[in-house]
C-alpha positions as CSV (number, residue, x, y, z in Angstrom):
1,X,92.2,71.3,117.7
2,X,91.4,75.1,117.8
3,X,94.2,77.5,117.6
4,X,94.3,81.3,118.2
5,X,96.4,83.9,116.5
6,X,96.6,87.5,117.7
7,X,98.4,90.5,116.3
8,X,98.2,94.3,116.7
9,X,99.1,97.2,114.5
10,X,99.1,100.9,115.4
11,X,98.2,103.3,112.6
12,X,98.5,107.1,112.7
13,X,94.9,107.6,111.5
14,X,91.6,108.2,113.2
15,X,89.7,105.0,114.2
16,X,86.9,105.9,111.7
17,X,89.4,106.1,108.8
18,X,91.0,102.7,109.7
19,X,87.6,101.1,110.2
20,X,86.3,102.4,106.8
21,X,89.4,101.0,105.1
22,X,89.0,97.5,106.6
23,X,85.2,97.4,106.3
24,X,85.4,98.1,102.5
25,X,85.5,94.7,100.9
26,X,87.5,95.9,97.8
27,X,90.5,96.2,100.1
28,X,90.6,92.5,101.1
29,X,92.3,91.2,98.0
30,X,94.7,94.2,98.2
31,X,95.8,93.1,101.7
32,X,96.6,89.5,100.7
33,X,100.0,88.5,99.4
34,X,100.4,89.4,95.7
35,X,101.4,85.8,94.8
36,X,98.0,84.6,95.9
37,X,96.3,86.7,93.1
38,X,93.2,87.0,95.4
39,X,90.0,88.2,93.9
40,X,86.4,88.6,94.9
41,X,84.3,86.2,92.8
42,X,81.0,86.9,94.3
43,X,79.6,89.3,97.0
44,X,76.2,89.9,98.5
45,X,76.7,93.1,100.4
46,X,74.4,94.0,103.3
47,X,74.9,97.6,104.2
48,X,75.4,98.3,107.9
49,X,73.0,100.6,109.8
50,X,73.9,104.3,109.7
51,X,77.0,105.2,111.6
52,X,76.0,106.6,115.0
53,X,76.1,110.3,115.0
54,X,75.6,110.6,111.3
55,X,72.6,112.2,109.7
56,X,70.7,109.5,107.8
57,X,69.2,112.1,105.6
58,X,72.6,113.6,104.8
59,X,75.2,110.9,105.4
60,X,78.1,112.7,103.8
61,X,80.7,111.0,101.7
62,X,79.7,107.5,100.7
63,X,81.4,104.8,102.7
64,X,81.3,101.3,101.3
65,X,81.1,98.8,104.2
66,X,80.3,95.1,104.4
67,X,77.8,94.9,107.3
68,X,76.5,92.0,109.3
69,X,75.1,89.3,106.9
70,X,77.4,90.2,104.0
71,X,78.6,87.1,102.2
72,X,81.5,86.9,99.9
73,X,83.4,84.3,97.9
74,X,87.0,85.1,97.3
75,X,89.5,82.8,95.5
76,X,93.2,82.7,95.7
77,X,96.3,80.6,94.8
78,X,97.2,78.3,97.8
79,X,100.9,78.5,96.9
80,X,102.9,80.5,94.2
81,X,102.2,79.4,90.7
82,X,99.5,76.9,91.8
83,X,97.6,75.5,88.8
84,X,94.3,75.9,90.7
85,X,92.5,78.5,92.9
86,X,91.0,77.8,96.4
87,X,87.5,79.3,97.1
88,X,86.8,80.9,100.4
89,X,83.2,81.7,101.4
90,X,82.9,84.0,104.3
91,X,80.2,85.9,106.1
92,X,80.3,89.0,108.3
93,X,78.6,87.9,111.6
94,X,79.2,90.9,113.8
95,X,79.5,94.6,113.0
96,X,79.8,97.7,115.2
97,X,80.9,100.9,113.6
98,X,84.3,102.1,114.5
99,X,84.7,99.3,117.1
100,X,84.8,95.8,115.5
101,X,83.6,93.4,112.9
102,X,84.0,89.6,112.6
103,X,83.9,87.2,109.7
104,X,83.6,83.4,109.7
105,X,84.4,81.0,107.0
106,X,81.6,78.8,105.6
107,X,83.7,77.0,103.0
108,X,87.5,77.2,102.5
109,X,90.8,75.7,103.5
110,X,90.1,75.6,107.3
111,X,87.8,73.3,109.3
112,X,87.0,76.5,111.3
113,X,87.9,80.1,110.9
114,X,86.7,83.2,112.8
115,X,88.5,86.5,112.4
116,X,87.6,89.6,114.5
117,X,89.1,93.0,113.8
118,X,88.9,95.4,116.7
119,X,89.9,99.0,116.8
120,X,90.5,101.4,119.7
121,X,91.8,105.0,119.7
122,X,95.3,105.3,121.0
123,X,97.8,108.1,121.3
124,X,101.4,107.4,120.8
125,X,103.7,110.3,121.5
126,X,101.7,113.3,120.3
127,X,100.0,111.4,117.5
128,X,96.4,110.3,117.7
129,X,95.8,107.0,116.0
130,X,94.1,103.6,116.1
131,X,95.2,100.3,117.4
132,X,94.0,97.5,115.2
133,X,93.7,94.1,117.0
134,X,93.3,91.0,114.9
135,X,92.1,87.9,116.7
136,X,91.8,84.7,114.7
137,X,90.4,81.4,115.9
138,X,91.1,78.5,113.5
139,X,91.2,74.8,113.1
140,X,92.8,72.8,110.3
141,X,91.1,69.9,108.6
142,X,92.5,66.3,108.6
143,X,92.9,65.8,112.3
144,X,96.5,64.7,113.2
145,X,97.8,65.6,109.7
146,X,96.3,69.1,110.1
147,X,98.0,69.4,113.5
148,X,101.3,68.4,112.0
149,X,100.9,70.9,109.2
150,X,100.1,73.5,111.8
151,X,103.3,72.9,113.7
152,X,105.5,72.6,110.6
153,X,104.3,75.6,108.6
154,X,100.8,76.9,109.1
155,X,101.5,78.9,112.2
156,X,104.6,80.4,110.6
157,X,102.6,81.2,107.4
158,X,100.0,83.0,109.5
159,X,102.7,85.2,111.1
160,X,104.2,86.0,107.7
161,X,100.8,86.8,106.1
162,X,99.9,89.2,108.9
163,X,103.4,90.7,108.9
164,X,102.9,91.4,105.1
165,X,99.3,92.6,105.8
166,X,100.6,95.2,108.3
167,X,103.1,96.5,105.7
168,X,100.5,96.6,103.0
169,X,98.0,98.4,105.3
170,X,100.6,101.1,106.1
171,X,101.4,101.5,102.4
172,X,97.7,101.5,101.2
173,X,96.6,103.9,103.8
174,X,99.5,106.3,103.2
175,X,98.4,109.7,101.9
176,X,101.0,109.3,99.2
177,X,99.4,106.1,97.9
178,X,97.3,106.4,94.9
179,X,94.7,103.7,94.1
180,X,95.1,101.6,91.0
């Protein structure tokens, strides 16, 4: 059975800044829980087309972004101190600068996974910022056992992971944060 999970986070940064952060694949492991020890094992980056409004002959500061067709394999621990890593093969299937991008799982822990990140400019108070909307469609393997796992802990784990991801995003995008 397919499930959906949606969450939003407002960030006090321009849409372009937030999009650049999420479209850069090096930030994915940094946004996963530390206990998972996530890492990118393999990546075939497909650069996106030039950002609308940019000068293709003088693009300015280099932005690393995983465009449509990018494929990556990440691996992570499925639970703290696990003696094995789980691989996750994903592909960017849709990409529109400063608006959205979507990834789908080709191999990994889910029977189906599609995650879309959408951004829209939003003002809160006097601050201009960006509203990040995550929409995930997913299905667990193992039929009825997968459904039981979903009700017992997977849904709650998704909520916790995205709660942590919101906290990490705010920390990592903070001007005071320095990269490792």
